[in-house]
N, C-alpha and C positions, 0 to 999 in steps of 0.2 A: 504494500499499499504506499503509496508515495508521500512523504512528509510525515509518515509515522515515527514516532520516536518511543525506545522502549530503554528504560533504565531500571536496572537493580539495585536496591537498598544496599549499600555498604555499610557493613557491622566492624566493629573494631575487637567485637569479643563473642564469644560463642553465645547465640541466644537464637529464638525461633523467629527472629524477623529476619532470617536470611532468605526467604522465600518470599520477598514482596518485592513488586514490579510497579513503576510508575509507566502510563502510557499516554502520549498527548501527541504534539507536534510541536514545530519550533517557536509556536507563540505561546504556549501554554504547555510544559513539561508534564504537569501533574494532574492532568484532566481526571483521570480514572486511576485508581489505585487497585492492585490485584494482589491478594494474597493467597497462598497455597501452602497445603500440608507440606511434608518432608518432602522431598525429590519432585516436586510440582503435581503432587497427588491430591486429590479430595481431602477434606472438603475445600470448597473455593470460597474466597471472600473478595467480593467486588463492590468497590466503593466510589461513587461519583455525586450526582445530586440524590440517587437512592442508595440504599445498601441491599446486597444479596447474598446469602449464605448457601452454597447448595454444594451438593455431589454432583450433580449432573451437569456436565459441559455445555448441553445446548440452554440451560437456563441462565448462563452467564452472559448471553449477548441480548 
């Protein structure tokens, strides 16, 4: 997708925040925050204007 920017949260110590990603574009890098379980597995937490917690990939869109 042209213009899409994905950044991974950088942590300096062991924590469960190492599976947090920020999605956006050049104008706003943090439009959507996506959290996953260990190794990118469910549950998924998607936060933007709304908040969705799900184990189903289809529900995250």
